[in-house]
Backbone bond lengths (Angstrom), bond angles and torsions (degrees), N, CA, C in turn:
res aa  C-N    CA-C-N  psi(-1)  N-CA   C-N-CA  omega(-1)  CA-C   N-CA-C  phi
1 M - - - 1.465 - - 1.531 108.68 -
2 T 1.331 116.20 127.65 1.461 120.46 179.59 1.520 110.22 -76.05
3 D 1.346 116.12 167.86 1.464 120.07 178.77 1.524 110.94 -60.90
4 D 1.342 117.16 -39.40 1.464 120.60 179.68 1.524 110.96 -65.55
5 E 1.341 116.15 -41.85 1.463 120.09 179.02 1.525 110.26 -65.92
6 F 1.333 116.52 -40.51 1.461 120.66 178.68 1.524 110.11 -60.82
7 E 1.326 116.82 -44.67 1.458 120.90 -178.86 1.522 111.27 -64.42
8 A 1.341 116.42 -38.32 1.462 120.06 179.42 1.520 110.87 -64.23
9 V 1.327 117.11 -41.96 1.463 120.65 179.27 1.520 110.16 -68.68
10 R 1.356 116.24 -40.46 1.462 119.82 -179.17 1.528 110.59 -60.13
11 V 1.326 116.58 -45.31 1.454 120.18 -178.70 1.523 110.86 -67.24
12 A 1.346 115.54 -35.25 1.466 119.47 -176.76 1.519 112.44 -75.22
13 A 1.333 118.33 -23.03 1.459 120.96 -177.25 1.527 110.02 -64.32
14 P 1.327 118.58 121.64 1.476 121.27 -177.17 1.517 113.93 -56.94
15 T 1.331 117.13 -32.01 1.467 120.01 -177.04 1.519 112.69 -71.13
16 E 1.337 117.20 -15.03 1.467 120.79 -175.30 1.524 112.94 -88.76
17 G 1.321 118.12 -16.16 1.457 120.40 -176.81 1.517 112.86 -76.82
18 A 1.329 115.86 161.82 1.472 120.96 176.49 1.525 109.01 -77.83
19 N 1.314 115.99 133.59 1.462 121.63 -177.29 1.530 109.34 -84.35
20 P 1.339 118.41 116.76 1.474 119.62 -178.59 1.525 113.08 -64.95
21 R 1.336 117.03 -20.77 1.467 120.37 -177.63 1.524 112.53 -80.39
22 T 1.339 116.19 -14.72 1.468 118.29 -177.67 1.524 112.36 -120.52
23 L 1.321 117.06 19.32 1.459 119.34 175.62 1.533 110.10 -60.07
24 D 1.309 116.07 141.03 1.461 122.68 -179.75 1.527 112.57 60.15
25 I 1.323 116.33 29.54 1.467 119.89 177.96 1.527 110.60 -60.84
26 D 1.324 116.30 -27.13 1.459 119.82 -178.95 1.527 112.68 -71.81
27 L 1.331 116.97 -9.98 1.465 120.72 178.56 1.527 112.01 -96.54
28 R 1.318 116.88 -4.13 1.462 120.85 -176.71 1.526 111.01 -84.66
29 S 1.337 114.05 162.14 1.467 119.11 172.63 1.526 108.37 -69.80
30 T 1.308 116.10 165.40 1.468 119.52 -179.84 1.524 111.12 -57.84
31 L 1.328 118.32 -45.73 1.458 121.08 -179.18 1.520 111.12 -64.47
32 E 1.331 118.28 -43.27 1.464 120.71 179.02 1.531 110.57 -63.45
33 M 1.321 116.16 -38.80 1.459 121.39 177.66 1.534 110.42 -59.60
34 L 1.335 115.86 -47.36 1.466 120.69 -179.37 1.519 111.89 -65.18
35 K 1.322 117.48 -35.52 1.463 120.45 177.24 1.524 110.96 -64.49
36 L 1.328 117.13 -39.55 1.458 120.61 177.57 1.527 110.81 -63.45
37 I 1.326 116.33 -43.81 1.465 120.24 178.19 1.517 110.24 -62.43
38 N 1.331 116.60 -44.30 1.456 121.07 -179.37 1.526 111.61 -64.90
39 D 1.326 116.99 -37.41 1.464 120.61 177.06 1.531 110.59 -60.19
40 E 1.320 115.77 -42.35 1.464 119.51 179.46 1.532 110.72 -68.07
41 D 1.327 116.50 -40.20 1.469 119.74 177.64 1.529 110.91 -58.97
42 G 1.327 115.83 -34.25 1.461 119.83 -178.91 1.515 114.08 -66.63
43 L 1.318 117.36 -12.21 1.463 121.36 179.03 1.529 112.53 -84.73
44 V 1.332 116.54 -12.35 1.458 119.60 -171.60 1.536 112.68 -73.11
45 A 1.321 117.75 -49.98 1.465 120.02 -176.67 1.535 112.35 -58.57
46 P 1.346 119.93 -44.48 1.464 119.09 176.10 1.532 112.62 -61.38
47 A 1.329 116.70 -34.52 1.466 119.66 178.23 1.524 110.81 -66.78
48 V 1.334 116.77 -36.61 1.466 120.50 176.22 1.525 110.26 -67.70
49 R 1.323 117.06 -41.37 1.470 120.32 179.24 1.526 111.19 -56.88
50 A 1.317 116.97 -35.41 1.457 121.24 -177.20 1.532 112.66 -65.62
51 V 1.338 117.37 -20.35 1.471 119.96 -178.38 1.527 112.13 -111.03
52 L 1.322 117.72 18.08 1.470 119.92 -179.52 1.533 113.26 -60.34
53 P 1.345 120.32 -35.33 1.471 118.17 176.79 1.533 112.35 -59.40
54 E 1.328 117.02 -42.36 1.462 120.24 177.71 1.530 110.60 -66.74
55 L 1.325 116.34 -39.00 1.461 120.47 178.75 1.530 110.48 -64.50
56 A 1.328 116.87 -37.94 1.465 120.35 178.71 1.529 111.08 -62.24
57 T 1.322 116.57 -39.19 1.469 120.18 177.32 1.521 110.40 -63.79
58 A 1.333 116.55 -41.08 1.457 120.19 177.74 1.523 111.38 -62.93
59 V 1.326 117.10 -40.00 1.467 121.43 177.48 1.525 110.00 -59.92
60 D 1.321 116.58 -44.72 1.465 119.82 179.30 1.526 111.22 -60.88
61 F 1.334 116.82 -39.68 1.469 120.21 175.06 1.530 110.11 -60.60
62 G 1.337 116.54 -43.59 1.457 120.57 -178.50 1.518 112.72 -64.66
63 V 1.326 116.18 -42.58 1.467 120.56 178.12 1.521 110.35 -61.60
64 S 1.323 115.81 -45.11 1.466 120.21 179.64 1.523 111.01 -60.95
65 A 1.326 116.81 -42.36 1.463 120.01 -179.82 1.525 111.44 -60.08
66 L 1.325 117.15 -47.85 1.465 120.00 -176.11 1.524 112.10 -73.13
67 L 1.323 117.05 -34.31 1.468 119.57 179.23 1.524 112.07 -67.21
68 T 1.313 117.06 -28.14 1.466 120.85 -177.94 1.526 112.43 -97.45
69 G 1.339 115.78 13.88 1.457 119.14 175.55 1.506 114.41 82.04
70 R 1.329 117.21 8.59 1.457 120.82 178.64 1.534 109.78 -93.32
71 S 1.327 118.59 -164.12 1.458 120.22 -173.86 1.520 112.13 -141.16
72 I 1.329 114.58 166.23 1.454 123.30 178.75 1.523 107.56 -113.52
73 H 1.331 116.46 135.38 1.461 120.89 -178.90 1.525 109.97 -127.92
74 Y 1.338 115.50 128.46 1.463 121.77 174.34 1.532 108.44 -98.32
75 F 1.331 116.57 142.19 1.464 121.82 175.69 1.524 108.98 -131.30
76 G 1.335 116.98 126.56 1.452 120.00 179.32 1.512 111.13 -159.72
77 A 1.325 115.73 162.21 1.462 121.95 177.67 1.524 108.95 -125.64
78 G 1.323 116.92 150.75 1.454 120.43 178.09 1.520 111.84 62.03
79 S 1.335 115.65 -135.37 1.472 120.50 -179.43 1.522 111.29 -58.57
80 S 1.333 116.93 -38.21 1.472 120.61 -179.90 1.520 111.06 -61.15
81 G 1.330 116.23 -42.33 1.461 119.84 179.33 1.514 112.09 -66.66
82 R 1.328 116.45 -37.93 1.470 119.61 179.72 1.526 110.48 -66.33
83 I 1.306 116.99 -40.81 1.461 120.89 178.04 1.527 110.02 -62.38
84 A 1.324 116.13 -40.60 1.467 120.50 179.10 1.523 111.04 -63.41
85 V 1.340 116.48 -43.59 1.472 120.93 -179.87 1.525 110.21 -61.38
86 L 1.320 117.68 -44.17 1.461 121.39 -179.43 1.524 111.10 -62.26
87 D 1.328 116.66 -45.38 1.460 119.37 -177.57 1.528 110.90 -62.84
88 A 1.327 116.59 -47.03 1.464 119.81 -178.64 1.523 111.46 -64.63
89 A 1.330 117.14 -42.26 1.465 120.69 -176.91 1.521 112.04 -63.99
90 E 1.319 116.69 -37.63 1.462 119.79 -174.90 1.525 112.91 -76.87
91 L 1.321 117.73 -13.11 1.465 120.09 177.16 1.522 111.35 -71.33
92 V 1.322 116.53 -28.68 1.471 120.38 -175.03 1.529 111.62 -63.32
93 P 1.344 120.27 -54.07 1.466 119.11 179.31 1.531 113.23 -76.94
94 T 1.327 116.72 -28.58 1.467 119.13 -175.63 1.526 112.27 -74.85
95 Y 1.332 116.29 -37.62 1.464 119.67 -175.34 1.527 113.20 -125.40
96 T 1.321 117.32 8.88 1.466 122.64 178.54 1.521 111.19 50.93
97 I 1.313 116.01 46.68 1.459 120.16 176.10 1.517 108.53 -99.86
98 A 1.313 117.07 140.43 1.469 120.52 -179.14 1.527 110.00 -62.48
99 P 1.325 118.05 137.50 1.470 120.78 -174.85 1.518 114.20 -59.89
100 E 1.337 117.81 -24.18 1.458 119.27 -179.31 1.530 113.00 -80.10
101 R 1.338 116.97 -3.77 1.461 119.09 -179.73 1.528 112.08 -85.34
102 V 1.324 117.38 -31.96 1.465 122.13 173.88 1.521 106.79 -128.51
103 V 1.319 116.77 110.09 1.461 122.30 -170.08 1.528 110.01 -118.20
104 A 1.317 116.68 132.96 1.468 121.36 176.52 1.523 109.73 -103.79
105 H 1.331 116.38 130.28 1.461 122.72 176.32 1.528 107.50 -111.62
106 H 1.324 116.22 119.24 1.455 121.33 -177.51 1.524 109.02 -112.92
107 A 1.318 117.05 121.78 1.464 120.36 -179.64 1.519 110.50 -53.60
108 G 1.319 116.52 124.00 1.460 120.80 -178.21 1.512 113.59 95.06
109 G 1.344 117.53 -7.24 1.450 121.24 177.06 1.518 114.13 71.27
110 T 1.323 116.52 -157.85 1.464 121.10 -175.07 1.519 113.01 -65.25
111 S 1.328 116.83 -29.17 1.471 119.26 178.96 1.518 110.97 -62.77
112 A 1.339 116.18 -38.07 1.465 120.82 -179.07 1.519 111.65 -73.54
113 F 1.323 117.16 -18.54 1.464 119.74 177.85 1.520 110.22 -69.64
114 E 1.316 116.58 -38.03 1.459 121.41 -176.45 1.526 112.65 -88.52
115 Q 1.314 116.92 -27.73 1.464 120.46 -178.12 1.519 109.13 -141.89
116 A 1.330 117.00 132.82 1.456 121.82 -176.77 1.522 111.54 -59.11
117 M 1.339 115.74 132.40 1.463 123.17 175.16 1.526 106.55 -130.49
118 E 1.326 116.00 85.14 1.457 121.09 -168.98 1.524 113.39 -67.23
119 N 1.336 118.25 -26.49 1.465 119.64 -175.21 1.517 113.59 -72.26
120 V 1.329 118.15 -23.46 1.464 120.56 -173.39 1.523 112.22 -69.75
121 E 1.325 117.96 -21.24 1.463 119.00 -178.36 1.521 112.58 -71.12
122 D 1.340 117.61 -15.65 1.458 121.20 -178.36 1.525 112.85 -88.83
123 D 1.330 117.10 4.44 1.470 121.16 -175.23 1.531 110.63 -98.42
124 A 1.333 115.45 91.32 1.469 120.52 179.93 1.523 111.27 -66.17
125 A 1.331 116.80 -34.42 1.464 120.41 -178.19 1.521 111.47 -63.27
126 T 1.347 116.74 -38.83 1.465 119.96 178.22 1.531 110.21 -65.96
127 G 1.327 116.50 -40.95 1.458 119.35 176.84 1.516 111.48 -59.20
128 A 1.329 116.28 -44.16 1.465 120.67 179.19 1.524 110.88 -63.73
129 A 1.339 116.43 -40.23 1.466 120.30 -179.42 1.519 111.26 -64.78
130 E 1.342 116.74 -36.62 1.462 119.45 -178.56 1.525 112.14 -75.56
131 A 1.336 116.32 -12.73 1.463 119.57 175.84 1.519 112.14 -91.57
132 L 1.337 116.49 -1.24 1.464 119.65 176.70 1.532 109.36 -61.60
133 G 1.284 116.28 139.42 1.457 119.58 -178.31 1.509 112.65 101.62
134 L 1.337 116.84 -21.82 1.460 119.00 174.92 1.523 108.70 -73.97
135 G 1.316 115.86 150.17 1.453 119.72 -179.74 1.504 111.42 -155.12
136 E 1.303 115.96 -165.63 1.453 121.48 -178.01 1.531 110.62 -58.35
137 G 1.309 116.12 129.84 1.457 121.43 -179.48 1.510 113.62 100.84
138 D 1.331 117.29 -20.89 1.463 120.92 176.90 1.527 109.96 -79.31
139 L 1.326 115.78 166.18 1.464 121.65 176.30 1.520 109.32 -128.53
140 A 1.335 116.58 127.86 1.461 122.34 176.32 1.520 108.53 -111.81
141 I 1.339 116.38 126.95 1.464 122.29 179.21 1.524 108.33 -118.83
142 G 1.325 115.96 117.88 1.454 121.06 178.19 1.512 110.88 -100.92
143 L 1.331 116.35 136.30 1.470 120.99 178.57 1.519 109.05 -115.22
144 S 1.314 115.56 121.29 1.459 120.90 -179.03 1.518 108.23 -155.49
145 A 1.325 117.41 116.12 1.461 120.59 -177.73 1.524 111.20 -57.87
146 S 1.310 116.48 -42.54 1.466 120.52 -179.06 1.517 112.62 -80.44
147 G 1.326 116.45 -21.22 1.458 120.59 -177.26 1.512 112.71 77.51
148 R 1.333 117.40 19.03 1.466 119.16 -177.95 1.527 112.44 -138.69
149 T 1.319 119.36 4.58 1.467 121.55 -176.97 1.527 110.60 -53.93
150 P 1.323 119.02 119.96 1.469 121.34 -175.82 1.531 113.99 -55.89
151 Y 1.340 117.40 -41.93 1.469 119.80 178.72 1.520 110.77 -56.75
152 V 1.328 116.56 -45.78 1.461 121.62 -179.73 1.521 110.26 -68.17
153 A 1.320 116.82 -43.06 1.461 120.59 179.18 1.522 110.93 -59.54
154 G 1.330 116.89 -44.16 1.458 120.48 179.32 1.517 112.09 -60.86
155 A 1.334 116.19 -41.89 1.465 120.60 -179.80 1.530 111.27 -66.21
156 L 1.321 116.67 -46.45 1.465 120.05 -177.45 1.528 111.83 -66.60
157 R 1.317 116.69 -38.91 1.467 119.18 179.29 1.525 110.82 -66.68
158 A 1.323 116.85 -40.88 1.462 120.04 178.61 1.522 111.00 -66.59
159 A 1.326 116.22 -41.06 1.466 120.12 178.96 1.523 110.94 -63.42
160 S 1.327 116.12 -43.48 1.461 120.36 179.41 1.525 111.33 -63.20
161 A 1.337 116.75 -42.40 1.458 121.18 179.41 1.529 111.65 -62.05
162 A 1.354 115.53 -28.08 1.467 120.22 -179.91 1.531 112.22 -85.83
163 G 1.326 116.89 -4.48 1.462 120.01 177.45 1.503 115.50 101.00
164 A 1.340 117.61 2.58 1.465 120.57 178.78 1.522 110.29 -77.88
165 A 1.331 116.70 153.81 1.462 121.01 171.89 1.520 108.28 -75.16
166 T 1.323 117.11 148.51 1.466 120.19 -175.62 1.521 111.34 -130.75
167 V 1.337 114.99 141.66 1.464 122.82 179.01 1.523 108.14 -134.34
168 L 1.327 116.08 136.66 1.457 121.53 173.67 1.518 108.82 -113.77
169 V 1.338 116.45 128.91 1.464 121.98 173.16 1.517 106.77 -108.69
170 S 1.334 116.73 114.98 1.458 120.08 -177.89 1.522 110.19 -138.33
171 S 1.329 115.45 175.35 1.465 121.04 171.41 1.526 109.46 -116.19
172 N 1.309 115.24 28.22 1.460 122.05 -178.36 1.526 110.33 -132.51
173 P 1.335 117.79 95.54 1.469 120.47 -179.60 1.525 113.59 -56.80
174 A 1.337 117.30 -24.30 1.464 120.90 -178.14 1.528 112.28 -98.20
175 A 1.324 117.73 14.78 1.459 120.34 -177.82 1.530 110.83 -59.07
176 P 1.339 118.69 124.92 1.469 120.78 179.42 1.528 112.99 -56.62
177 L 1.322 116.88 -36.11 1.461 120.50 -178.99 1.527 111.45 -64.28
178 G 1.329 116.90 -21.96 1.458 120.29 179.77 1.510 113.41 -60.56
179 D 1.331 116.98 -26.85 1.467 120.80 179.49 1.520 112.62 -79.37
180 E 1.330 116.94 -9.91 1.462 120.47 -176.24 1.526 113.22 -98.80
181 V 1.333 117.61 -8.13 1.466 120.58 -175.23 1.521 110.74 -108.11
182 D 1.325 114.90 166.40 1.469 119.50 178.35 1.520 111.79 -71.15
183 V 1.337 116.70 -36.75 1.464 121.69 -179.52 1.524 108.98 -138.49
184 H 1.324 116.46 129.13 1.460 120.88 174.41 1.523 108.12 -112.81
185 I 1.326 116.03 110.80 1.462 121.43 176.79 1.525 106.67 -93.62
186 A 1.322 115.58 93.14 1.462 121.74 -173.63 1.521 109.66 -100.33
187 V 1.331 116.09 96.43 1.459 121.45 -178.27 1.527 107.99 -86.99
188 D 1.320 116.68 106.62 1.462 121.71 -172.62 1.527 110.44 -81.67
189 T 1.328 115.38 80.89 1.471 120.77 -178.48 1.521 112.48 -84.52
190 G 1.328 117.81 -9.85 1.458 120.88 176.53 1.517 113.31 73.72
191 P 1.336 116.51 -169.02 1.464 120.48 -178.09 1.519 111.93 -66.21
192 E 1.325 115.34 145.76 1.457 120.84 -178.50 1.536 111.50 -77.86
193 V 1.316 115.34 164.02 1.470 120.85 174.95 1.529 109.50 -54.27
194 I 1.323 114.97 -45.97 1.454 122.60 173.34 1.525 106.02 -112.37
195 A 1.314 118.01 118.11 1.462 122.21 -171.35 1.529 112.20 -48.67
196 G 1.313 115.54 125.50 1.453 121.12 176.13 1.509 116.06 83.07
197 S 1.339 118.46 -3.35 1.468 120.89 -178.79 1.520 109.21 -84.44
198 T 1.317 115.28 76.81 1.466 120.39 -171.51 1.525 114.09 -75.79
199 R 1.331 117.58 2.87 1.468 118.67 172.03 1.524 109.34 -73.75
200 M 1.334 117.25 -8.52 1.458 121.12 -175.79 1.531 110.59 -91.67
201 K 1.316 119.94 -105.74 1.468 120.18 -174.99 1.529 112.66 -61.82
202 A 1.316 116.80 -44.05 1.463 119.18 -179.90 1.524 110.73 -62.96
203 G 1.344 116.37 -41.17 1.458 120.01 177.77 1.514 112.29 -65.32
204 T 1.333 116.26 -40.27 1.467 120.37 177.11 1.519 110.14 -61.61
205 A 1.327 116.66 -42.23 1.462 120.84 178.92 1.523 111.17 -61.98
206 Q 1.328 116.50 -41.91 1.466 119.59 179.03 1.518 111.16 -63.61
207 K 1.325 116.96 -40.58 1.465 119.45 178.34 1.526 110.81 -64.53
208 L 1.333 117.04 -43.63 1.459 119.63 178.42 1.521 111.31 -61.45
209 V 1.326 116.23 -43.08 1.465 120.65 -179.11 1.526 110.79 -64.47
210 L 1.338 117.46 -48.37 1.465 119.51 -177.74 1.518 111.83 -67.89
211 N 1.325 117.88 -41.47 1.469 120.06 177.71 1.517 110.85 -60.75
212 A 1.329 116.63 -44.03 1.467 120.49 179.14 1.525 110.35 -66.43
213 F 1.322 116.28 -42.30 1.464 121.07 179.62 1.522 111.23 -58.86
214 S 1.330 116.80 -56.46 1.462 119.82 -174.69 1.521 112.07 -67.47
215 T 1.336 117.25 -35.99 1.464 120.01 177.93 1.517 110.91 -65.39
216 A 1.328 116.43 -44.49 1.465 119.87 179.24 1.525 111.31 -63.62
217 V 1.331 116.75 -38.83 1.467 119.80 177.22 1.525 110.52 -61.68
218 M 1.332 117.02 -45.07 1.461 120.12 -179.61 1.530 111.67 -64.42
219 I 1.333 116.79 -38.63 1.468 120.07 177.29 1.522 109.93 -62.71
220 R 1.336 116.23 -46.37 1.462 120.53 -179.54 1.531 111.57 -62.67
221 L 1.318 117.20 -26.41 1.467 120.81 179.59 1.526 112.14 -85.35
222 G 1.339 117.19 1.90 1.453 120.58 177.78 1.503 114.78 81.38
223 R 1.331 117.21 21.67 1.461 120.21 -178.35 1.528 113.02 -91.17
224 T 1.320 115.71 12.14 1.463 121.38 169.48 1.522 107.80 -133.40
225 Y 1.323 115.30 160.34 1.467 121.40 168.38 1.511 105.10 -123.30
226 S 1.333 117.23 116.65 1.456 121.31 -168.41 1.530 107.17 56.37
227 N 1.317 117.89 -125.60 1.472 119.52 178.65 1.519 111.83 -108.29
228 L 1.332 116.12 29.09 1.464 121.61 -178.19 1.521 111.14 -109.37
229 M 1.318 116.63 140.02 1.463 121.75 176.13 1.523 109.15 -76.28
230 I 1.313 116.94 118.61 1.461 119.19 -179.64 1.526 111.69 -119.01
231 D 1.329 116.79 6.34 1.454 120.79 175.17 1.520 111.00 -118.78
232 V 1.336 115.64 16.83 1.459 119.97 -178.69 1.523 110.22 -66.27
233 T 1.339 116.47 141.03 1.461 121.63 178.00 1.529 108.92 -89.24
234 A 1.324 116.77 117.59 1.467 121.16 -177.86 1.517 109.36 -86.52
235 T 1.326 115.80 92.90 1.461 120.79 -176.23 1.518 113.48 -101.73
236 N 1.327 117.99 -3.44 1.462 120.00 177.99 1.525 109.03 -147.32
237 A 1.324 116.14 174.92 1.464 120.82 -175.26 1.526 111.47 -62.50
238 K 1.335 116.71 -38.30 1.465 119.94 -179.80 1.525 110.80 -60.98
239 L 1.328 115.91 -44.54 1.457 119.40 -178.44 1.522 111.62 -71.34
240 R 1.333 117.12 -35.00 1.466 118.82 177.25 1.532 110.06 -63.78
241 G 1.321 115.94 -37.73 1.459 119.16 175.31 1.512 111.62 -66.55
242 R 1.331 116.56 -33.70 1.459 120.67 179.70 1.526 111.30 -64.36
243 L 1.337 117.53 -33.23 1.463 120.09 179.02 1.524 110.42 -58.82
244 V 1.306 116.10 -43.72 1.463 119.93 179.43 1.523 109.51 -65.76
245 T 1.319 116.92 -41.31 1.466 120.70 179.17 1.527 110.91 -61.93
246 I 1.327 116.69 -41.49 1.469 120.70 177.98 1.519 110.26 -60.90
247 L 1.325 116.48 -43.11 1.471 119.73 178.76 1.528 111.08 -63.13
248 E 1.322 116.79 -40.85 1.467 120.24 177.65 1.523 110.92 -60.58
249 E 1.344 116.64 -46.36 1.460 120.61 -177.62 1.519 111.84 -67.08
250 A 1.325 117.16 -36.48 1.458 120.99 -176.44 1.523 113.07 -77.96
251 T 1.334 116.77 -28.89 1.464 119.49 -171.45 1.523 114.65 -114.75
252 G 1.323 117.29 -21.70 1.452 119.64 -176.04 1.513 113.39 78.13
253 R 1.329 116.55 7.20 1.462 120.50 178.73 1.533 110.42 -81.08
254 T 1.317 115.92 168.22 1.465 120.39 -178.79 1.523 110.52 -74.89
255 E 1.318 114.63 162.61 1.459 119.61 177.89 1.522 110.81 -59.42
256 A 1.333 116.65 -41.06 1.465 120.49 -178.85 1.527 111.02 -64.23
257 Q 1.332 116.73 -43.50 1.467 120.13 179.29 1.524 111.04 -62.53
258 C 1.329 115.76 -42.13 1.458 120.13 -178.30 1.518 111.19 -67.14
259 A 1.321 116.17 -43.41 1.460 120.16 179.85 1.530 110.68 -63.69
260 E 1.319 116.84 -41.72 1.470 121.37 179.96 1.525 110.85 -63.83
261 T 1.336 116.59 -43.54 1.463 120.65 -179.13 1.519 110.98 -68.11
262 L 1.332 116.76 -38.75 1.463 120.23 178.82 1.525 110.56 -63.49
263 T 1.311 116.83 -38.72 1.459 120.65 177.18 1.523 110.73 -64.75
264 A 1.332 115.91 -43.03 1.472 120.49 179.15 1.525 110.85 -63.26
265 A 1.330 116.03 -31.50 1.466 120.79 -179.81 1.522 111.96 -86.85
266 E 1.318 116.73 10.78 1.459 123.64 178.81 1.535 111.86 57.59
267 G 1.334 114.82 38.41 1.451 120.41 176.68 1.508 115.64 80.61
268 D 1.342 117.53 2.27 1.471 121.24 179.83 1.520 108.88 -81.57
269 L 1.326 116.06 105.81 1.464 120.93 -175.09 1.514 112.54 -60.95
270 K 1.319 117.96 -41.13 1.467 120.79 -178.14 1.535 110.88 -64.96
271 V 1.312 115.96 -43.41 1.468 119.58 178.64 1.523 110.17 -62.06
272 A 1.321 116.46 -45.27 1.465 120.49 178.91 1.526 110.66 -61.51
273 L 1.316 117.38 -40.18 1.456 121.56 -179.46 1.524 111.21 -63.72
274 V 1.318 116.63 -45.39 1.466 120.16 178.60 1.526 110.23 -65.04
275 C 1.318 117.17 -40.35 1.476 120.85 177.19 1.523 110.67 -55.06
276 L 1.332 116.12 -48.76 1.458 120.97 -175.19 1.527 112.37 -72.75
277 L 1.323 117.09 -40.90 1.467 119.99 -177.64 1.523 112.53 -73.83
278 A 1.327 116.37 -31.33 1.469 119.84 -177.35 1.519 112.76 -105.84
279 D 1.345 117.32 1.24 1.460 121.09 -174.60 1.527 110.39 49.43
280 A 1.334 113.93 48.38 1.460 120.22 -177.44 1.517 110.05 -112.59
281 P 1.325 118.11 150.58 1.466 120.51 175.11 1.519 110.46 -68.86
282 V 1.322 116.02 161.23 1.461 121.49 -175.71 1.526 112.15 -56.12
283 G 1.305 117.16 -47.18 1.464 120.31 -177.68 1.515 112.10 -60.67
284 E 1.313 116.96 -43.58 1.464 121.05 -179.98 1.529 110.92 -65.97
285 A 1.307 116.07 -40.69 1.465 120.15 179.00 1.523 110.67 -64.65
286 R 1.320 116.70 -41.28 1.460 120.88 -179.29 1.528 111.26 -63.72
287 I 1.320 116.59 -43.25 1.464 121.11 179.84 1.530 110.29 -65.14
288 A 1.332 116.87 -42.12 1.463 120.81 179.69 1.529 110.97 -62.47
289 L 1.320 115.73 -40.38 1.462 119.15 178.93 1.520 111.61 -66.58
290 Q 1.313 116.72 -40.95 1.459 119.80 178.46 1.522 110.66 -61.85
291 A 1.324 116.43 -41.66 1.461 120.48 179.45 1.525 111.87 -67.35
292 A 1.328 116.03 -27.70 1.464 121.41 -178.01 1.518 113.04 -93.58
293 G 1.324 117.52 9.44 1.453 120.62 179.63 1.511 113.06 66.01
294 G 1.331 117.24 28.33 1.451 121.77 178.07 1.512 115.25 83.38
295 R 1.323 117.70 6.07 1.469 121.44 -178.62 1.531 109.15 -90.24
296 V 1.317 116.13 118.62 1.458 121.16 -174.84 1.525 111.56 -62.74
297 R 1.320 117.96 -48.27 1.472 119.36 -177.15 1.522 111.47 -62.80
298 A 1.324 117.25 -38.47 1.458 120.31 178.12 1.528 110.78 -66.67
299 A 1.329 116.70 -38.19 1.471 120.30 178.10 1.522 110.76 -65.09
300 L 1.323 116.91 -41.40 1.466 120.82 177.96 1.521 110.96 -63.15
301 A 1.331 116.42 -41.44 1.462 120.21 179.36 1.527 110.68 -64.65
302 E 1.332 115.65 -39.02 1.459 120.13 179.24 1.533 110.84 -64.87
303 L 1.315 116.31 -43.37 1.468 119.55 179.03 1.523 110.91 -64.76
304 A 1.332 117.03 -40.87 1.469 120.69 179.41 1.513 111.13 -64.39
305 T 1.346 116.45 -40.94 1.470 120.53 178.93 1.519 111.00 -64.34
306 G 1.330 115.76 -44.15 1.462 119.63 179.83 1.522 112.32 -61.60
307 R 1.314 116.76 -37.84 1.462 119.91 -179.56 1.519 111.34 -72.17
308 R 1.331 117.26 -34.98 1.466 119.33 177.32 1.530 110.42 -66.24
309 E 1.330 115.50 -38.07 1.459 119.42 -179.80 1.524 111.27 -66.40
310 V 1.334 115.51 -38.87 1.474 119.92 179.15 1.521 111.42 -66.52
311 S 1.338 115.18 -40.60 1.465 119.43 -178.67 1.523 111.46 -75.00
């Protein structure tokens, strides 16, 4: 991209313009200043709602990738990269998914997570190098408020060339890179409270999009029962207690019954849940879950069908 082309894209990016609603914000009282910021924040969720059809397509790509043994990769720089790292990291304890299945690539690596390294986002070659290894069936998601970050562009182009599906999450509906990907989730958050400070509305939009994306993927993979986490990793006393609470909420059984069943199931929450909901012994519940690919509702349906056939 030439300097003239870069300048044209910079000016065209909605996040770079001066926000008429926050002019002279520096002259306001502290409370008035915060109200202006909050007013702008309130525009983000409706902007995300407007792109839910595109987000749904991305979710379907993600589900397909994980079901076929492939992986999902996030690519971002600066605030976008940090948001990606947080989303991927929190999936591991929340849904007990292996860390290599959803991977976040942050321009500049771990050093850039702790301290801003603004120059690394301009390195398209590094983005392309970090996409090496992706192939058909994988999903690459690039996060860039402007929709033109070279690091992200390099990664998405390399991923696409290797046969992976590609998604761009931006706050620029006119982003040129949007025409190169399979799905462009363009959340039109408009100009920031402080011109160009995309850690604000654009960053909030990216967090909402990624949280919704990864949560929906996990739900589609059967890692919840209703709105309860049933694949959570119990690594401390609080979480071990939560397993019993989840069983109580899902089944209506007493705390003692749930704790006893969880112990019999050797701490496997899904097995205990199927035992309680289907009044099935541990061994039968475990076999049903294995046959159902770990999906509780499918295991329950299988057990119900088998019992109807026997009767």
